[in-house]
C-alpha positions in Angstrom: -4.8 -34.6 -30.0 -5.1 -30.2 -29.5 -2.2 -27.8 -30.1 -3.6 -25.6 -27.0 -1.1 -22.6 -25.6 -1.6 -19.9 -23.2 0.5 -16.9 -22.3 2.3 -17.4 -18.9 2.8 -14.3 -16.5 5.8 -16.0 -14.3 7.6 -17.3 -17.7 6.9 -14.0 -19.8 6.2 -15.8 -22.5 3.7 -18.2 -24.6 3.4 -21.7 -23.2 2.4 -24.6 -25.3 0.8 -28.2 -24.6 -0.5 -30.8 -26.0 -4.5 -32.4 -25.3 -5.0 -36.0 -25.7 -8.6 -37.5 -25.0 -12.0 -36.1 -24.4 -12.8 -37.1 -21.1 -11.4 -39.2 -18.0 -8.6 -37.9 -14.9 -6.0 -35.6 -16.4 -2.8 -36.5 -16.4 -0.1 -34.2 -16.5 2.9 -35.2 -18.6 6.7 -33.6 -17.9 9.0 -33.3 -20.3 12.3 -35.4 -20.5 15.6 -33.6 -20.1 15.7 -31.1 -23.2 12.3 -32.4 -24.5 9.2 -30.8 -25.5 5.7 -30.8 -25.3 5.4 -32.8 -28.5 7.6 -35.4 -27.2 5.3 -37.9 -25.0 3.5 -38.6 -28.6 6.6 -39.0 -30.5 8.0 -41.9 -27.9 4.8 -43.7 -29.0 3.5 -43.2 -24.8 0.2 -41.4 -26.5 -0.2 -44.4 -28.6 0.2 -47.2 -25.6 -2.7 -45.7 -24.2 -4.9 -45.1 -26.8 -7.5 -47.4 -25.5 -7.5 -45.6 -22.6 -7.8 -42.5 -23.9 -10.8 -43.8 -26.4 -12.2 -44.9 -23.8 -12.3 -41.6 -21.8 -10.6 -43.1 -18.5 -7.6 -40.2 -19.3 -6.6 -37.7 -21.1 -2.8 -36.4 -20.9 -1.5 -32.8 -21.3 1.8 -32.3 -22.2 3.8 -29.2 -20.7 6.5 -27.3 -22.2 9.4 -27.1 -20.5 12.2 -24.7 -19.4 15.1 -27.3 -18.3 17.1 -25.7 -20.5 17.2 -22.5 -19.0 16.8 -23.6 -15.4 18.6 -26.9 -14.3 20.1 -28.0 -17.5 22.1 -23.9 -18.0 25.2 -24.9 -16.7 26.3 -21.4 -18.1 24.4 -19.6 -15.2 25.1 -19.5 -11.5 22.9 -21.9 -9.0 21.0 -18.9 -8.0 19.6 -18.5 -11.2 19.3 -21.8 -12.0 17.0 -22.2 -8.7 14.9 -18.7 -10.0 14.1 -19.8 -13.1 13.2 -23.2 -11.9 11.3 -21.4 -9.3 9.4 -19.4 -12.3 8.6 -22.7 -13.8 6.7 -24.0 -10.2 4.9 -21.1 -10.5 3.6 -21.2 -13.8 2.4 -25.1 -13.2 1.0 -24.8 -10.2 -0.9 -20.6 -10.5 -1.6 -21.2 -14.6 -1.0 -24.5 -16.2 -3.1 -26.5 -13.1 -6.2 -23.9 -13.7 -5.7 -24.0 -17.5 -6.3 -27.5 -17.8 -8.8 -27.0 -15.2 -10.8 -24.8 -17.3 -10.4 -26.8 -20.4 -11.7 -29.9 -18.9 -14.3 -28.4 -15.9 -11.8 -30.8 -13.7 -11.6 -30.3 -10.6 -10.5 -33.2 -8.6 -7.0 -34.4 -8.7 -4.8 -34.9 -11.4 -2.0 -37.5 -12.3 1.6 -36.3 -13.2 4.1 -38.0 -14.8 7.3 -37.7 -16.3 10.3 -39.3 -17.5 14.1 -38.6 -16.5 14.5 -34.6 -15.7 10.5 -35.2 -16.0 10.6 -37.5 -13.3 11.6 -34.9 -11.5 9.4 -32.5 -11.4 6.3 -35.0 -11.4 6.7 -35.6 -7.8 7.5 -32.1 -7.0 3.9 -31.4 -6.9 2.6 -34.0 -4.3 5.8 -32.8 -1.5 4.4 -31.1 1.3 6.0 -27.5 0.2 3.6 -27.4 -2.8 0.4 -25.8 -2.1 -1.2 -28.0 -4.9 -1.0 -30.9 -2.3 -3.0 -29.2 0.0 -5.1 -27.0 -2.0 -6.0 -30.4 -4.2 -5.5 -28.8 -7.1 -2.8 -31.0 -8.7 -1.8 -34.4 -8.2 -3.3 -37.2 -6.1 -0.9 -39.9 -8.1 2.8 -39.8 -9.3 4.2 -42.4 -11.5 7.7 -42.0 -11.8 10.1 -43.6 -14.0 14.3 -42.8 -13.7 15.2 -45.9 -15.0 14.0 -45.9 -18.3 13.5 -43.6 -21.4 9.1 -44.4 -21.2 6.5 -44.7 -18.4 3.3 -45.9 -19.8 0.3 -45.5 -17.4 -1.6 -48.6 -19.1 -2.6 -52.3 -17.6 -1.7 -54.1 -21.1 1.5 -56.5 -20.4 5.0 -55.5 -20.9 6.6 -56.9 -24.1 10.2 -56.6 -22.8 12.1 -58.8 -20.1 9.9 -57.4 -17.1 10.6 -57.1 -13.0 7.5 -57.1 -10.6 8.3 -54.3 -8.1 6.2 -52.4 -5.7 6.8 -48.2 -5.1 5.1 -46.3 -2.8 2.0 -48.9 -2.3 1.7 -49.4 -6.5 2.4 -52.6 -7.9 4.6 -52.1 -11.1 6.1 -54.0 -14.0 9.3 -52.9 -15.3 11.2 -53.7 -18.2 13.7 -52.3 -19.9 12.4 -49.3 -21.7 8.3 -49.7 -20.4 7.4 -49.0 -16.8 3.6 -50.4 -16.9 1.4 -49.4 -13.6 -1.2 -51.6 -12.7 -3.7 -49.7 -10.7 -7.6 -48.7 -11.8 -8.4 -45.1 -13.4 
């Protein structure tokens, strides 16, 4: 793991992120509601993906969140919440993604994932309104898990009662606490 940080002009602060891995497709991880850039590791997600990280198939970049200053800031009016969210969106597109590209030398599409509020952010950068999609800068694939606290990008067999489903053409095995994506990376 590498602890990284960089200054965000859009958010007017130092933004922290962690890098897990040395090679492979970058996976941008958005924190859950009120979570930090450390929670993906804290919940065991990095350990669950360790073999893919060690083989150089994927590398995870866990971003800091400003949700407590945007959508979770119930004391603010809706306009101010949305403006903070827009600043975060600009940070991800114009600062975090280029920073990750610089650190990795990866200029193809990336993957995004997140749980809870992170699951809201992850597909946002795939939408037609996002400049990332048209520039090919951000995400080819998005993994979304809103029914559990954890989402894993592995090809392991889940160890909790499971149910198979397909979301946007991706076959998933969903368990009580684990979603396992079955696709080649």
